[in-house]
C-alpha positions in Angstrom: 0.0 0.0 0.0 2.8 2.4 0.9 4.5 1.7 -2.5 1.3 2.6 -4.3 1.0 5.9 -2.4 4.6 6.8 -3.1 4.1 5.9 -6.8 1.1 8.1 -7.0 3.0 11.0 -5.4 5.9 10.6 -7.8 3.5 10.5 -10.9 1.7 13.6 -9.5 5.0 15.5 -9.1 6.1 14.5 -12.7 2.8 15.7 -14.1 3.2 19.0 -12.3 6.7 19.5 -13.8 5.3 18.9 -17.3 2.9 21.8 -17.0 3.5 25.1 -18.7 3.8 28.5 -16.9 2.4 31.1 -19.3 2.7 34.8 -19.0 0.2 36.8 -21.1 1.2 40.3 -22.0 -1.7 42.4 -23.4 -1.4 46.1 -24.1 -4.2 48.2 -25.5 -4.5 51.6 -23.8 -3.6 49.9 -20.6 -1.2 47.0 -19.8 -2.6 43.7 -18.5 -0.4 40.9 -17.3 -1.7 37.4 -16.6 0.2 34.3 -15.3 -1.3 30.9 -15.9 -0.2 27.4 -14.9 -1.9 24.5 -16.7 -4.4 27.1 -18.1 -5.3 28.0 -14.5 -5.1 31.7 -13.8 -2.6 32.4 -11.0 -1.9 36.1 -11.1 -3.5 39.1 -12.9 -2.2 42.6 -12.9 -4.1 44.8 -12.4 -6.2 42.8 -10.1 -10.0 42.8 -10.6 -10.5 43.1 -6.8 -10.9 46.7 -5.6 -8.3 47.7 -3.0 -9.7 48.3 0.4 -9.0 51.7 1.9 -6.6 51.4 4.9 -7.7 53.1 8.0 -5.2 55.7 9.3 -3.2 54.3 12.1 -3.4 56.1 15.5 -0.2 57.8 16.4 1.3 56.3 19.6 2.5 58.6 22.2 6.0 57.8 23.3 6.9 57.9 27.0 10.1 59.7 28.1 11.7 56.3 28.8 11.0 55.1 25.3 12.3 58.3 23.8 15.6 57.9 25.7 15.9 54.3 24.6 15.3 55.3 21.0 18.0 58.0 21.3 20.5 55.4 22.6 19.8 53.1 19.7 20.4 55.9 17.2 23.5 57.0 19.0 25.0 53.4 19.2 23.9 51.7 15.9 25.3 48.2 15.3 28.4 48.1 13.3 27.9 46.9 9.8 30.4 44.8 7.9 32.0 46.6 5.1 32.4 44.7 1.8 35.6 45.4 -0.1 35.8 45.8 -3.9 37.7 42.5 -4.3 34.9 40.7 -2.4 32.3 42.2 -4.8 34.3 41.0 -7.8 34.4 37.5 -6.3 30.7 37.4 -5.8 30.1 38.7 -9.3 32.4 35.9 -10.7 30.5 33.4 -8.6 27.1 34.6 -10.0 28.4 34.7 -13.6 30.0 31.3 -13.5 26.9 29.7 -11.9 24.4 31.4 -14.3 26.3 31.1 -17.6 25.2 27.9 -19.3 22.0 27.3 -17.3 20.7 30.8 -18.1 21.3 30.4 -21.8 19.5 27.1 -21.8 16.4 28.3 -19.9 16.1 31.5 -22.0 16.2 29.4 -25.2 13.5 27.1 -23.8 11.3 30.2 -23.2 8.9 30.5 -26.1 7.2 33.6 -27.4 4.0 32.7 -29.2 0.8 34.4 -30.6 2.7 37.7 -31.0 0.4 40.4 -32.4 1.8 43.9 -32.9 0.0 46.8 -34.4 1.7 50.2 -34.6 0.3 53.4 -36.2 3.2 55.9 -36.5 1.8 59.4 -36.3 3.2 62.9 -36.5 2.5 66.5 -37.5 5.0 66.6 -40.3 4.6 64.1 -43.1 8.3 63.9 -43.9 9.2 63.2 -40.2 6.4 60.7 -40.0 7.8 58.8 -43.0 11.3 58.7 -41.4 9.8 57.6 -38.0 7.9 54.9 -39.9 11.1 53.6 -41.5 13.0 53.7 -38.2 10.1 51.9 -36.4 10.2 49.0 -39.0 14.0 48.7 -38.5 13.6 48.7 -34.7 10.8 46.1 -34.7 12.8 43.9 -37.1 15.9 44.1 -34.9 13.9 43.4 -31.8 12.3 40.3 -33.3 15.7 39.1 -34.5 17.1 39.5 -31.0 14.2 37.6 -29.4 14.6 34.8 -31.9 18.3 34.5 -31.1 18.0 34.6 -27.3 14.6 33.0 -26.9 12.4 30.8 -29.1 10.2 32.9 -31.3 7.3 31.2 -32.9 5.7 32.6 -36.1 3.9 35.9 -35.1 0.2 36.0 -35.6 0.2 39.6 -37.0 2.8 42.3 -37.4 1.3 45.5 -38.8 3.1 48.8 -38.9 1.5 51.7 -40.7 2.0 55.5 -41.0 -0.9 57.6 -39.9 -0.4 61.1 -41.3 -3.7 62.3 -39.8 -2.7 61.5 -36.2 -0.2 63.5 -34.1 0.5 60.5 -31.8 2.0 57.1 -32.3 -0.4 54.3 -31.1 0.3 50.7 -30.6 -1.4 47.5 -29.5 0.6 44.4 -28.4 -0.3 40.8 -27.4 2.1 38.0 -26.6 2.3 34.8 -24.7 5.5 33.8 -23.0 5.6 30.2 -21.9 8.1 27.8 -20.1 7.7 24.2 -19.1 8.0 23.9 -15.3 10.5 21.1 -15.6 13.0 23.4 -17.4 12.7 25.9 -14.5 13.4 23.1 -12.0 16.4 22.0 -14.1 17.7 25.5 -14.2 17.4 25.9 -10.4 19.2 22.6 -9.6 21.9 23.2 -12.1 22.5 26.8 -10.9 22.7 25.6 -7.2 25.0 22.7 -8.2 27.4 25.0 -10.1 27.4 27.6 -7.3 28.2 25.0 -4.7 31.0 23.6 -6.8 32.5 27.1 -7.5 32.2 28.0 -3.8 34.2 25.0 -2.6 36.8 25.2 -5.3 37.7 28.9 -4.8 39.1 29.9 -1.4 38.8 33.7 -2.2 35.1 33.2 -3.0 34.5 31.5 0.4 36.2 34.3 2.2 34.0 36.9 0.3 30.8 35.1 1.2 31.8 34.9 4.8 32.5 38.7 4.8 29.1 39.2 3.3 27.3 37.1 5.9 
């Protein structure tokens, strides 16, 4: 019976790791961010719930004894450890070495899908608007190329850039879904921790820097 329960728990954990975490970015006049896991809404910004007004807190009257104790605390603050520049360099090296390969892998496994971008370039002067229109096309093309290099960019649903000579403002709408399998996030976390521990125990200077920080 215990073996069956353990097996069910393991299968359940495996199924959870196969789920996708999806961040939905939607901008049209206002920005909306949604986070879903297994198509289940987890977070939404801004939230639909109205914020409750907080009641103003009553000011507490301090007794003379409390005021004296507060003055003593401010006069004799605890000495803080100073971190030297070499220590900062060692901590940066630790972070870069630990993040290097795992970060590249998890970024490449992050997929951008259902990208829809509509931009209407406006302006008072027709010539300037035409130049802005050309620059906008170049900027969007470069941005898409960079996303495809660092992440995984699936074929966009719609990319539409136009020049609106009758409008003084540039308007844009954007929709995109960014997804990552939970197993990839766990793999990144374990690999990062493993590399950090290995680097920590093989570099004496790094251990000293961490001790100075703590």
